[in-house]
C-alpha positions as CSV (number, residue, x, y, z in Angstrom):
1,X,-5.6,9.2,14.5
2,X,-8.7,8.4,16.5
3,X,-11.3,5.8,15.4
4,X,-14.2,8.4,15.3
5,X,-12.2,10.4,12.7
6,X,-11.4,7.4,10.7
7,X,-15.1,6.5,10.7
8,X,-16.0,10.1,9.6
9,X,-13.6,9.8,6.8
10,X,-14.8,6.4,5.8
11,X,-11.2,5.3,6.0
12,X,-12.2,1.5,6.0
13,X,-13.7,2.1,2.6
14,X,-10.5,3.8,1.3
15,X,-8.4,0.8,2.6
16,X,-10.8,-1.6,0.9
17,X,-10.5,0.4,-2.4
18,X,-6.7,0.4,-2.2
19,X,-6.6,-3.3,-1.4
20,X,-8.6,-4.1,-4.6
21,X,-5.8,-2.5,-6.6
22,X,-3.1,-4.8,-5.2
23,X,-1.7,-7.9,-7.0
24,X,0.0,-9.6,-4.2
25,X,-1.4,-10.9,-0.8
26,X,1.4,-8.8,0.9
27,X,0.3,-5.6,-0.9
28,X,-3.3,-6.4,0.3
29,X,-2.5,-7.1,3.8
30,X,-0.4,-3.7,3.8
31,X,-3.3,-1.8,2.2
32,X,-5.8,-3.0,4.8
33,X,-3.3,-2.3,7.7
34,X,-2.4,1.2,6.4
35,X,-3.3,4.2,8.6
36,X,-2.9,7.8,8.0
37,X,0.2,9.5,9.5
38,X,0.6,13.0,11.3
39,X,4.4,12.7,10.9
40,X,5.3,15.4,8.1
41,X,8.5,13.5,7.3
42,X,6.5,10.3,6.7
43,X,3.9,11.9,4.8
44,X,6.5,13.7,2.6
45,X,8.2,10.3,1.9
46,X,4.7,8.7,1.0
47,X,4.1,11.5,-1.4
48,X,7.6,11.1,-3.0
49,X,6.9,7.4,-3.4
50,X,3.5,7.9,-4.8
51,X,4.8,10.6,-7.4
52,X,7.6,8.0,-8.5
53,X,5.1,5.3,-9.0
54,X,2.9,7.7,-11.0
55,X,5.8,8.6,-13.1
56,X,6.7,4.8,-13.6
57,X,3.0,4.2,-14.6
58,X,3.1,7.2,-17.1
59,X,6.3,5.9,-18.7
60,X,5.7,2.0,-18.6
61,X,1.9,1.6,-18.5
62,X,1.3,-1.5,-16.5
63,X,4.0,-2.5,-14.0
64,X,5.1,-6.0,-14.3
65,X,4.0,-7.6,-11.0
66,X,2.8,-10.9,-12.6
67,X,5.5,-13.0,-11.4
68,X,5.8,-11.8,-7.9
69,X,5.2,-14.5,-5.3
70,X,4.7,-14.5,-1.5
71,X,8.1,-16.0,-0.1
72,X,7.4,-15.1,3.5
73,X,6.8,-18.8,4.5
74,X,9.9,-20.0,2.6
75,X,12.0,-17.2,4.2
76,X,10.6,-18.2,7.8
77,X,11.3,-21.8,7.1
78,X,15.0,-21.0,6.1
79,X,15.6,-18.8,9.1
């Protein structure tokens, strides 16, 4: 999607709002890097994932992400 369209949609604001809802550094980075897709299969996958997450939230309430840690540095060091 071109930059003009993203500006018209105020997509940076959408990314910011999404990033505010994350609980991990990696989640925040991914939210801020996320861009819309024109690929119907990718969009369908995202919709399925969103529906699954909504279902889990309905069933469980708050999801337990409190103990999640960013282990990328440790993985890089071990590689």
